[in-house]
ROTOR-426802 format. One record per residue: residue in three letters; x, y, z of N, C-alpha, C in turn. Coordinates in steps of 0.1 Angstrom, whole numbers, padded with zeros to 4 digits, always signed. Layout:
BEGIN
AlaXYZXYZXYZ;...
END
This chain:
BEGIN
Unk+0200+0951+1358+0188+0959+1361+0185+0958+1376;Unk+0187+0945+1382+0184+0943+1396+0194+0951+1404;Unk+0207+0952+1399+0217+0960+1407+0213+0975+1407;Unk+0208+0979+1396+0203+0993+1395+0192+0996+1405;Unk+0182+0987+1405+0171+0988+1414+0175+0988+1429;Unk+0185+0979+1432+0190+0978+1445+0197+0991+1450;Unk+0205+0996+1440+0212+1009+1444+0202+1020+1446;Unk+0191+1021+1438+0181+1032+1440+0174+1030+1453;Unk+0171+1017+1457+0164+1015+1470+0173+1019+1481;Unk+0186+1016+1481+0195+1020+1492+0196+1035+1493;Unk+0197+1041+1481+0198+1056+1481+0185+1062+1487;Unk+0174+1056+1484+0161+1062+1489+0160+1061+1504;Unk+0164+1049+1509+0164+1047+1523+0174+1056+1530;Unk+0185+1058+1524+0195+1068+1530+0189+1082+1531;Unk+0183+1086+1520+0177+1100+1521+0166+1101+1532;Unk+0158+1090+1533+0148+1090+1543+0154+1091+1557;Unk+0165+1083+1560+0171+1083+1573+0177+1097+1576;Unk+0183+1103+1566+0189+1117+1568+0178+1127+1571;Unk+0167+1126+1564+0156+1135+1566+0150+1133+1580;Unk+0149+1121+1584+0144+1118+1598+0153+1123+1609;Unk+0166+1121+1606+0176+1125+1616+0176+1140+1617;Unk+0174+1147+1606+0174+1162+1606+0162+1167+1614;Unk+0150+1160+1611+0138+1164+1619+0140+1162+1633;Unk+0146+1151+1637+0148+1148+1651+0157+1159+1658;Unk+0168+1163+1650+0176+1173+1655+0169+1186+1657;Unk+0161+1190+1648+0153+1202+1649+0143+1202+1661;Unk+0137+1190+1662+0128+1188+1674+0135+1190+1687;Unk+0147+1184+1688+0155+1185+1700+0159+1200+1703;Unk+0162+1208+1692+0166+1222+1694+0154+1230+1700;Unk+0142+1227+1695+0130+1234+1699+0128+1232+1714;Unk+0132+1221+1720+0129+1219+1734+0141+1222+1743;Unk+0152+1227+1737+0164+1229+1745+0163+1243+1751;Unk+0159+1244+1763+0159+1257+1770+0149+1267+1764;Unk+0140+1262+1756+0130+1271+1750+0136+1280+1739;Unk+0148+1276+1734+0154+1285+1724+0148+1284+1710;Unk+0141+1273+1707+0134+1272+1694+0144+1272+1683;Unk+0157+1269+1686+0167+1268+1675+0171+1282+1670;Unk+0167+1293+1678+0170+1306+1673+0180+1313+1681;Unk+0187+1306+1690+0196+1312+1699+0208+1319+1692;Unk+0212+1331+1697+0223+1338+1690+0236+1337+1699;Unk+0247+1339+1693+0260+1339+1700+0265+1354+1701;Unk+0269+1357+1713+0274+1371+1715+0288+1370+1721;Unk+0297+1379+1717+0311+1379+1721+0312+1391+1731;Unk+0316+1388+1743+0316+1398+1754+0331+1399+1759;Unk+0336+1411+1757+0349+1414+1762+0349+1420+1776;Unk+0356+1415+1785+0356+1419+1799+0370+1423+1803;Unk+0372+1436+1807+0385+1441+1811+0385+1443+1826;Unk+0393+1436+1833+0394+1437+1848+0407+1444+1851;Unk+0407+1453+1861+0419+1461+1864+0430+1452+1869;Unk+0427+1442+1877+0437+1432+1880+0430+1420+1886;Unk+0435+1408+1883+0428+1396+1888+0432+1394+1903;Unk+0443+1399+1907+0448+1398+1921+0441+1408+1930;Unk+0428+1407+1931+0420+1416+1939+0408+1408+1944;Unk+0406+1407+1957+0396+1398+1963+0382+1402+1958;Unk+0378+1415+1958+0365+1418+1954+0362+1415+1939;Unk+0372+1419+1931+0370+1417+1916+0370+1403+1913;Unk+0377+1394+1921+0376+1380+1918+0362+1375+1920;Unk+0356+1379+1932+0342+1375+1934+0333+1380+1923;Unk+0336+1393+1919+0328+1399+1908+0328+1392+1895;Unk+0340+1389+1890+0342+1383+1877+0337+1368+1877;Unk+0338+1361+1889+0333+1348+1890+0318+1348+1889;Unk+0312+1357+1896+0297+1358+1896+0292+1363+1882;Unk+0300+1372+1876+0296+1376+1862+0296+1365+1853;Unk+0306+1357+1853+0307+1345+1844+0296+1335+1847;Unk+0293+1333+1859+0282+1323+1863+0268+1329+1858;Unk+0266+1342+1860+0253+1348+1857+0251+1348+1842;Unk+0261+1351+1834+0260+1350+1819+0257+1336+1815;Unk+0262+1326+1821+0259+1312+1818+0244+1309+1821;Unk+0239+1315+1832+0225+1313+1836+0216+1320+1826;Unk+0220+1332+1821+0212+1339+1811+0212+1331+1798;Unk+0223+1325+1795+0223+1317+1783+0214+1305+1784;Unk+0213+1298+1795+0204+1287+1797+0190+1291+1796;Unk+0187+1303+1801+0173+1308+1801+0168+1313+1788;Unk+0177+1318+1780+0174+1324+1767+0177+1316+1755;Unk+0186+1306+1756+0190+1298+1745+0202+1305+1737;Unk+0206+1317+1742+0217+1324+1736+0230+1319+1742;Unk+0241+1322+1735+0254+1318+1740+0262+1331+1742;Unk+0267+1333+1754+0276+1345+1757+0290+1340+1760;Unk+0299+1343+1750+0313+1339+1752+0320+1351+1758;Unk+0325+1348+1771+0332+1359+1778+0347+1357+1776;Unk+0353+1368+1772+0368+1369+1771+0372+1379+1782;Unk+0377+1373+1793+0380+1381+1805+0395+1383+1806;Unk+0400+1396+1806+0414+1399+1805+0419+1405+1818;Unk+0431+1402+1822+0437+1408+1834+0445+1420+1830;Unk+0441+1432+1835+0449+1444+1832+0462+1445+1840;Unk+0463+1437+1850+0476+1437+1858+0479+1450+1864;Unk+0469+1458+1866+0470+1472+1872+0479+1481+1864;Unk+0478+1479+1851+0486+1488+1842+0477+1492+1831;Unk+0474+1505+1830+0465+1510+1820+0469+1508+1806;Unk+0482+1509+1803+0486+1507+1789+0483+1493+1785;Unk+0486+1483+1794+0482+1469+1791+0467+1467+1789;Unk+0459+1474+1797+0445+1472+1796+0439+1479+1784;Unk+0445+1491+1780+0441+1498+1768+0443+1489+1756;Unk+0455+1482+1756+0458+1473+1744+0448+1462+1744;Unk+0444+1456+1756+0434+1446+1756+0421+1450+1751;Unk+0416+1462+1755+0404+1468+1750+0404+1471+1735;Unk+0415+1476+1730+0417+1478+1716+0416+1465+1708;Unk+0421+1454+1714+0420+1441+1708+0405+1437+1707;Unk+0398+1439+1718+0383+1436+1718+0377+1443+1706;Unk+0380+1456+1705+0374+1464+1694+0378+1458+1680;Unk+0391+1455+1678+0395+1449+1666+0389+1436+1663;Unk+0386+1428+1673+0379+1415+1672+0364+1416+1669;Unk+0359+1429+1671+0345+1431+1668+0336+1425+1679;Unk+0340+1426+1692+0331+1421+1703+0318+1428+1702;Unk+0308+1422+1707+0294+1428+1707+0292+1438+1719;Unk+0300+1437+1729+0299+1445+1741+0313+1445+1748;Unk+0316+1456+1755+0328+1456+1764+0323+1460+1778;Unk+0328+1452+1788+0326+1456+1802+0340+1459+1807;Unk+0341+1472+1812+0354+1477+1816+0355+1481+1831;Unk+0364+1474+1838+0368+1478+1852+0381+1484+1850;Unk+0382+1497+1849+0394+1504+1844+0405+1505+1855;Unk+0417+1503+1851+0429+1506+1859+0428+1521+1863;Unk+0427+1529+1853+0427+1544+1855+0414+1549+1849;Unk+0404+1553+1857+0391+1558+1852+0392+1570+1843;Unk+0403+1577+1843+0404+1589+1834+0407+1584+1820;Unk+0409+1571+1818+0410+1566+1804+0397+1564+1797;Unk+0386+1566+1804+0373+1562+1799+0369+1570+1786;Unk+0373+1583+1785+0369+1590+1773+0375+1585+1761;Unk+0388+1582+1761+0395+1576+1750+0389+1563+1746;Unk+0386+1554+1755+0380+1541+1753+0366+1543+1747;Unk+0358+1552+1752+0344+1554+1746+0345+1558+1732;Unk+0354+1568+1729+0355+1573+1715+0359+1561+1706;Unk+0369+1553+1710+0373+1542+1701+0362+1532+1699;Unk+0355+1529+1710+0344+1519+1709+0332+1525+1701;Unk+0329+1537+1702+0319+1544+1695+0321+1543+1680;Unk+0334+1545+1676+0338+1545+1662+0335+1531+1656;Unk+0336+1521+1665+0333+1507+1660+0319+1502+1663;Unk+0311+1511+1669+0297+1508+1673+0296+1497+1683;Unk+0305+1497+1693+0305+1487+1703+0301+1493+1717;Unk+0290+1491+1723+0286+1497+1735+0296+1493+1747;Unk+0296+1502+1757+0305+1499+1768+0298+1501+1781;Unk+0300+1491+1790+0295+1492+1804+0307+1493+1813;Unk+0308+1504+1820+0319+1505+1830+0314+1500+1843;Unk+0323+1492+1850+0319+1486+1863+0329+1489+1874;Unk+0324+1491+1886+0331+1492+1898+0340+1505+1900;Unk+0346+1510+1889+0354+1522+1890+0348+1532+1881;Unk+0344+1543+1888+0335+1553+1882+0343+1563+1873;Unk+0339+1565+1861+0345+1576+1853+0339+1589+1856;Unk+0345+1600+1851+0339+1613+1853+0326+1614+1846;Unk+0317+1622+1851+0304+1624+1845+0305+1628+1830;Unk+0314+1637+1827+0315+1642+1813+0318+1630+1803;Unk+0325+1620+1808+0328+1609+1799+0315+1601+1795;Unk+0306+1600+1804+0293+1593+1800+0284+1602+1792;Unk+0288+1614+1789+0280+1622+1780+0284+1621+1766;Unk+0295+1614+1763+0301+1613+1750+0292+1605+1741;Unk+0286+1594+1746+0278+1585+1737+0266+1581+1745;Unk+0256+1590+1747+0244+1587+1755+0237+1575+1750;Unk+0232+1567+1759+0224+1555+1756+0232+1543+1753;Unk+0244+1544+1750+0252+1533+1746+0264+1531+1756;Unk+0265+1539+1766+0275+1537+1776+0268+1539+1790;Unk+0273+1531+1800+0267+1532+1813+0277+1528+1823;Unk+0274+1533+1836+0283+1529+1847+0274+1521+1857;Unk+0279+1510+1861+0272+1502+1872+0281+1501+1884;Unk+0277+1505+1895+0285+1505+1907+0277+1508+1919;Unk+0284+1512+1930+0279+1515+1943+0284+1529+1946;Unk+0276+1537+1953+0280+1551+1957+0290+1550+1969;Unk+0303+1553+1966+0313+1552+1976+0311+1561+1988;Unk+0304+1572+1986+0301+1581+1998+0293+1573+2009;Unk+0284+1564+2004+0276+1556+2013+0285+1546+2021;Unk+0295+1540+2014+0303+1530+2021+0312+1537+2031;Unk+0317+1549+2028+0325+1556+2038+0316+1561+2050;Unk+0304+1565+2047+0295+1569+2058+0292+1558+2067;Unk+0290+1546+2061+0287+1534+2069+0298+1530+2078;Unk+0311+1532+2073+0322+1529+2081+0323+1538+2094;Unk+0321+1550+2092+0320+1560+2103+0309+1557+2113;Unk+0298+1553+2107+0286+1550+2116+0288+1538+2124;Unk+0296+1528+2118+0299+1516+2126+0307+1519+2138;Unk+0317+1528+2136+0326+1532+2147+0318+1540+2157;Unk+0309+1549+2152+0301+1558+2162+0292+1550+2170;Unk+0288+1538+2165+0278+1529+2172+0284+1520+2182;Unk+0298+1520+2183+0304+1512+2193+0303+1518+2207;Unk+0305+1510+2217+0303+1515+2231+0312+1527+2234;Unk+0324+1527+2228+0334+1538+2231+0332+1549+2221;Unk+0325+1547+2210+0323+1556+2199+0337+1559+2193;Unk+0346+1550+2194+0360+1551+2188+0370+1558+2198;Unk+0365+1564+2208+0374+1570+2218+0377+1560+2229;Unk+0386+1551+2226+0388+1540+2235+0395+1544+2248;Unk+0404+1554+2247+0411+1558+2259+0404+1569+2267;Unk+0392+1573+2262+0384+1582+2269+0389+1596+2270;Unk+0398+1601+2262+0403+1615+2263+0395+1625+2255;Unk+0384+1621+2249+0375+1630+2242+0378+1631+2227;Unk+0388+1624+2222+0391+1626+2208+0394+1612+2202;Unk+0388+1609+2191+0391+1597+2183+0404+1599+2175;Unk+0414+1592+2178+0426+1593+2170+0427+1581+2160;Unk+0430+1583+2148+0429+1573+2137+0439+1575+2126;Unk+0440+1564+2118+0447+1564+2106+0438+1559+2095;Unk+0441+1562+2082+0433+1557+2071+0443+1549+2061;Unk+0439+1537+2057+0446+1530+2047+0440+1532+2034;Unk+0447+1539+2025+0442+1545+2013+0445+1535+2001;Unk+0434+1533+1993+0436+1524+1982+0444+1529+1970;Unk+0439+1540+1964+0445+1545+1952+0441+1560+1951;Unk+0451+1569+1950+0448+1583+1949+0439+1587+1937;Unk+0440+1579+1926+0432+1582+1914+0418+1576+1914;Unk+0415+1568+1924+0403+1561+1925+0392+1568+1933;Unk+0380+1571+1926+0369+1578+1933+0365+1571+1945;Unk+0364+1558+1945+0359+1551+1957+0368+1554+1969;Unk+0381+1553+1966+0391+1555+1977+0390+1570+1983;Unk+0388+1579+1974+0387+1593+1978+0375+1595+1987;Unk+0363+1590+1982+0351+1592+1989+0350+1584+2002;Unk+0355+1572+2003+0356+1565+2015+0364+1572+2026;Unk+0376+1577+2021+0384+1584+2030+0378+1597+2036;Unk+0371+1604+2028+0364+1616+2032+0352+1613+2041;Unk+0343+1604+2036+0330+1603+2043+0331+1594+2055;Unk+0341+1585+2057+0342+1577+2069+0344+1587+2081;Unk+0352+1597+2080+0354+1606+2091+0344+1617+2092;Unk+0338+1620+2080+0327+1630+2081+0315+1624+2089;Unk+0313+1611+2089+0302+1605+2097+0305+1607+2112;Unk+0317+1607+2116+0321+1611+2130+0317+1625+2133;Unk+0321+1634+2123+0318+1648+2125+0302+1650+2126;Unk+0295+1643+2118+0280+1645+2118+0274+1639+2131;Unk+0281+1630+2137+0277+1624+2150+0282+1633+2162;Unk+0289+1643+2159+0294+1652+2170+0306+1646+2177;Unk+0313+1637+2170+0325+1631+2177+0337+1638+2172;Unk+0345+1642+2182+0358+1649+2179+0368+1639+2174;Unk+0376+1642+2164+0385+1633+2158+0399+1640+2155;Unk+0409+1631+2154+0422+1636+2150+0429+1626+2141;Unk+0433+1629+2129+0441+1620+2121+0456+1620+2126;Unk+0461+1609+2129+0475+1608+2134+0485+1610+2123;Unk+0481+1608+2110+0490+1610+2099+0481+1611+2086;Unk+0488+1616+2075+0481+1616+2062+0477+1601+2059;Unk+0467+1599+2051+0463+1586+2047+0475+1578+2041;Unk+0477+1566+2046+0488+1557+2042+0484+1550+2028;Unk+0492+1552+2018+0489+1545+2005+0492+1530+2006;Unk+0482+1522+2005+0484+1507+2006+0479+1500+1994;Unk+0475+1507+1984+0472+1501+1971+0462+1489+1971;Unk+0452+1490+1980+0442+1479+1981+0448+1466+1985;Unk+0460+1465+1990+0468+1453+1991+0469+1448+2006;Unk+0467+1435+2009+0467+1430+2022+0481+1432+2028;Unk+0491+1428+2021+0505+1428+2026+0509+1443+2029;Unk+0505+1452+2020+0509+1466+2022+0501+1472+2034;Unk+0488+1468+2035+0480+1472+2047+0487+1468+2060;Unk+0492+1456+2060+0499+1451+2072+0512+1459+2075;Unk+0519+1462+2064+0532+1469+2065+0530+1483+2071;Unk+0520+1491+2065+0519+1505+2069+0512+1505+2083;Unk+0503+1496+2086+0497+1496+2100+0508+1493+2110;Unk+0517+1483+2107+0528+1480+2116+0536+1492+2119;Unk+0539+1500+2109+0547+1512+2110+0540+1522+2119;Unk+0526+1524+2117+0519+1533+2124+0518+1529+2139;Unk+0516+1516+2142+0516+1511+2155+0529+1514+2163;Unk+0540+1512+2155+0553+1515+2161+0555+1529+2164;Unk+0550+1538+2155+0551+1552+2157+0542+1558+2168;Unk+0529+1554+2168+0519+1560+2176+0515+1552+2188;Unk+0519+1539+2188+0516+1531+2200+0501+1531+2204;Unk+0498+1531+2217+0484+1530+2222+0476+1542+2218;Unk+0482+1553+2213+0474+1565+2209+0465+1562+2197;Unk+0469+1552+2189+0461+1548+2177+0449+1540+2182;Unk+0437+1545+2179+0425+1539+2184+0416+1533+2172;Unk+0417+1539+2160+0408+1534+2149+0416+1533+2137;Unk+0414+1522+2129+0420+1521+2116+0408+1520+2106;Unk+0407+1530+2097+0398+1530+2086+0405+1525+2073;Unk+0400+1514+2068+0406+1508+2056+0397+1510+2044;Unk+0402+1514+2033+0393+1516+2021+0388+1503+2015;Unk+0394+1492+2019+0389+1479+2015+0392+1468+2025;Unk+0386+1457+2024+0388+1446+2034+0402+1440+2033;Unk+0408+1440+2021+0421+1434+2019+0431+1441+2029;Unk+0431+1455+2028+0439+1462+2037+0436+1461+2052;Unk+0423+1460+2054+0418+1458+2068+0423+1445+2074;Unk+0423+1434+2066+0428+1421+2070+0443+1423+2074;Unk+0450+1430+2065+0465+1432+2068+0467+1440+2081;Unk+0458+1450+2083+0459+1458+2095+0457+1449+2108;Unk+0447+1440+2107+0444+1431+2118+0456+1422+2121;Unk+0463+1417+2111+0475+1409+2113+0486+1417+2120;Unk+0488+1430+2116+0498+1438+2123+0494+1441+2137;Unk+0481+1443+2139+0477+1446+2153+0479+1435+2162;Unk+0476+1423+2158+0478+1411+2166+0493+1409+2169;Unk+0501+1411+2158+0515+1409+2160+0521+1419+2170;Unk+0514+1431+2172+0519+1441+2181+0513+1439+2195;Unk+0506+1428+2197+0500+1425+2210+0488+1432+2214;Unk+0481+1438+2204+0469+1445+2207+0457+1437+2203;Unk+0445+1441+2207+0433+1433+2205+0422+1442+2199;Unk+0417+1438+2187+0406+1445+2180+0394+1443+2188;Unk+0387+1454+2191+0375+1454+2199+0377+1458+2214;Unk+0389+1456+2218+0393+1459+2232+0401+1472+2233;Unk+0412+1473+2225+0420+1486+2226+0422+1492+2212;Unk+0416+1487+2202+0417+1493+2189+0405+1488+2180;Unk+0400+1496+2171+0389+1493+2162+0394+1493+2148;Unk+0388+1484+2139+0392+1484+2125+0379+1481+2117;Unk+0378+1490+2106+0366+1488+2097+0372+1487+2083;Unk+0365+1479+2074+0369+1478+2060+0357+1479+2051;Unk+0358+1476+2039+0347+1476+2029+0349+1463+2020;Unk+0338+1457+2017+0337+1446+2007+0330+1434+2013;Unk+0332+1431+2026+0327+1418+2032+0332+1406+2025;Unk+0345+1406+2022+0351+1394+2016+0352+1383+2026;Unk+0354+1370+2021+0354+1359+2031+0364+1360+2042;Unk+0376+1365+2039+0386+1366+2050+0382+1376+2060;Unk+0375+1387+2056+0371+1397+2066+0359+1391+2074;Unk+0350+1384+2067+0339+1378+2075+0343+1368+2085;Unk+0354+1361+2082+0359+1352+2092+0365+1359+2104;Unk+0372+1370+2102+0377+1378+2113+0365+1384+2121;Unk+0355+1389+2114+0343+1394+2120+0336+1384+2129;Unk+0335+1372+2124+0329+1361+2132+0337+1358+2145;Unk+0350+1360+2145+0358+1357+2156+0360+1370+2165;Unk+0353+1381+2161+0354+1393+2169+0367+1400+2167;Unk+0374+1397+2156+0387+1404+2153+0386+1415+2143;Unk+0374+1418+2139+0372+1430+2130+0359+1437+2135;Unk+0360+1450+2136+0349+1458+2142+0337+1457+2132;Unk+0339+1459+2119+0328+1458+2110+0334+1460+2096;Unk+0325+1458+2086+0328+1461+2072+0315+1465+2065;Unk+0316+1468+2052+0305+1472+2044+0304+1463+2032;Unk+0293+1457+2030+0291+1448+2018+0291+1456+2006;Unk+0301+1454+1997+0302+1459+1984+0296+1448+1975;Unk+0283+1450+1971+0275+1439+1966+0279+1434+1952;Unk+0289+1425+1951+0293+1420+1938+0282+1413+1931;Unk+0274+1406+1939+0263+1398+1934+0254+1406+1925;Unk+0248+1416+1931+0238+1425+1923+0245+1434+1913;Unk+0257+1438+1916+0264+1447+1907+0267+1439+1894;Unk+0272+1427+1895+0276+1419+1884+0263+1415+1876;Unk+0252+1412+1883+0240+1408+1876+0234+1420+1868;Unk+0235+1432+1875+0230+1444+1868+0238+1447+1856;Unk+0252+1446+1857+0260+1448+1845+0257+1439+1834;Unk+0255+1426+1837+0252+1416+1827+0238+1420+1820;Unk+0228+1423+1828+0215+1426+1823+0216+1439+1814;Unk+0223+1449+1818+0225+1461+1810+0232+1457+1797;Unk+0242+1449+1798+0249+1445+1785+0240+1438+1776;Unk+0232+1429+1781+0222+1422+1772+0213+1432+1765;Unk+0208+1442+1773+0199+1452+1766+0207+1459+1755;Unk+0219+1463+1758+0227+1470+1748+0229+1462+1736;Unk+0232+1449+1738+0235+1440+1726+0222+1437+1718;Unk+0210+1440+1724+0198+1438+1717+0194+1451+1709;Unk+0203+1461+1711+0200+1474+1704+0193+1485+1712;Unk+0190+1482+1724+0183+1492+1732+0192+1502+1738;Unk+0187+1514+1741+0194+1524+1748+0192+1522+1763;Unk+0202+1526+1771+0202+1524+1786+0204+1537+1793;Unk+0202+1537+1806+0204+1549+1814+0220+1550+1816;Unk+0225+1561+1820+0239+1563+1822+0244+1557+1835;Unk+0235+1557+1846+0240+1552+1859+0230+1542+1865;Unk+0236+1532+1871+0229+1522+1878+0236+1519+1892;Unk+0229+1522+1903+0235+1521+1916+0230+1510+1924;Unk+0239+1502+1930+0235+1491+1939+0239+1495+1953;Unk+0230+1495+1963+0233+1500+1976+0244+1491+1983;Unk+0252+1498+1991+0261+1491+2001+0252+1486+2013;Unk+0258+1477+2021+0251+1472+2032+0261+1472+2044;Unk+0256+1478+2055+0264+1479+2067+0265+1465+2074;Unk+0277+1460+2077+0279+1446+2082+0286+1446+2095;Unk+0279+1442+2106+0286+1440+2119+0284+1426+2124;Unk+0276+1418+2116+0274+1404+2120+0272+1396+2107;Unk+0274+1383+2107+0274+1375+2095+0262+1376+2086;Unk+0250+1376+2093+0238+1376+2085+0236+1389+2077;Unk+0242+1400+2082+0241+1413+2074+0246+1411+2060;Unk+0256+1402+2058+0262+1401+2045+0256+1391+2036;Unk+0245+1385+2039+0238+1375+2031+0234+1381+2018;Unk+0237+1374+2007+0234+1379+1993+0220+1377+1990;Unk+0213+1387+1984+0199+1385+1980+0197+1395+1969;Unk+0187+1392+1960+0184+1400+1949+0180+1414+1953;Unk+0185+1424+1946+0181+1438+1948+0181+1445+1935;Unk+0172+1455+1934+0171+1462+1921+0180+1474+1922;Unk+0187+1477+1911+0196+1489+1910+0188+1501+1908;Unk+0193+1512+1913+0186+1525+1912+0192+1533+1900;Unk+0184+1537+1891+0188+1544+1879+0190+1559+1882;Unk+0199+1566+1875+0201+1580+1876+0205+1586+1863;Unk+0199+1598+1860+0203+1605+1847+0215+1613+1849;Unk+0220+1618+1838+0232+1627+1839+0228+1640+1847;Unk+0216+1646+1844+0212+1658+1851+0211+1655+1866;Unk+0205+1644+1869+0203+1641+1883+0216+1639+1891;Unk+0225+1632+1884+0238+1630+1891+0246+1643+1892;Unk+0245+1652+1883+0252+1665+1883+0247+1673+1895;Unk+0234+1672+1897+0228+1680+1908+0232+1674+1921;Unk+0232+1660+1922+0235+1654+1934+0250+1656+1938;Unk+0258+1655+1928+0273+1657+1931+0276+1671+1935;Unk+0269+1681+1929+0271+1695+1933+0267+1697+1947;Unk+0256+1691+1951+0252+1692+1965+0261+1685+1974;Unk+0266+1673+1970+0275+1666+1978+0288+1674+1981;Unk+0293+1680+1970+0306+1687+1971+0304+1700+1980;Unk+0292+1706+1979+0290+1718+1987+0289+1714+2002;Unk+0285+1702+2005+0283+1698+2019+0296+1693+2026;Unk+0306+1691+2018+0319+1686+2023+0325+1695+2034;
END
């Protein structure tokens, strides 16, 4: 009988200890980041056009850090599955289809080829998975396929091109270094299928036209694929062909601009003295050159606010809310280090009708 009583006593104590332990666990959850033990887990698929890209490296690192911050603030868990498209749309489409098959809660897509957006939206829509396109803008018609559940977060490339031209126009020589009345230039082109590359190429020199500055392209835009080594290669070829006649290099991104500066130095020329170079993105390598006076200027492509906006929109979509189709983060003109300091900025929303009207006006003004 004593053995039975002893067993019952031990069992009772064990139950009490388990109950106390469970209560302590629950109490701990209630105070953990204010989650109250109700935090949810969300699966986020992120498709990047290629990891070997300076700007998108900054973007995805900030995106990852910001989702962690959101998780700490809300008690939710955001599991990011970030895939490298390796600049191949077939590879990236397979990655996105895998996201859909895995039942991700949201897809963020930085497309290799923005013309693939329609197919991706239709596939995601069939699985009821919202999509946020980032950095590479799809056609307006694609964002009409699934209103409220698809969005684009980016920066208006016409603005970045315009700022490049304005930086050149604001120099003492206004780009006409040899004083013959005409700015002679080349453009390092990122990608023919990319809207940003197209608009930067057009609007950088349009800014010279608007300033009343005569210009002459020494060659058709050189395809350099956003790449530093390629930017160096094509600039070296242009310097060999055109010599001192080449006065300005417009680069669609800083990677190519950095390559151009390397070629210019190797040719014995000096940026700021007998040639000018402008890029876009304000990446660390470019900012280092700018600080040494070896780059005329760049334009901050604000990865900080773009990635934060994309994450915030994704969270809204995952909570079941509808969102606007367009969110724009302004570029910033950079001619000195402090111009590129990162600070919080609110994105500007735009409807489909508003953007159609704006783009129609833009095209008419070209």
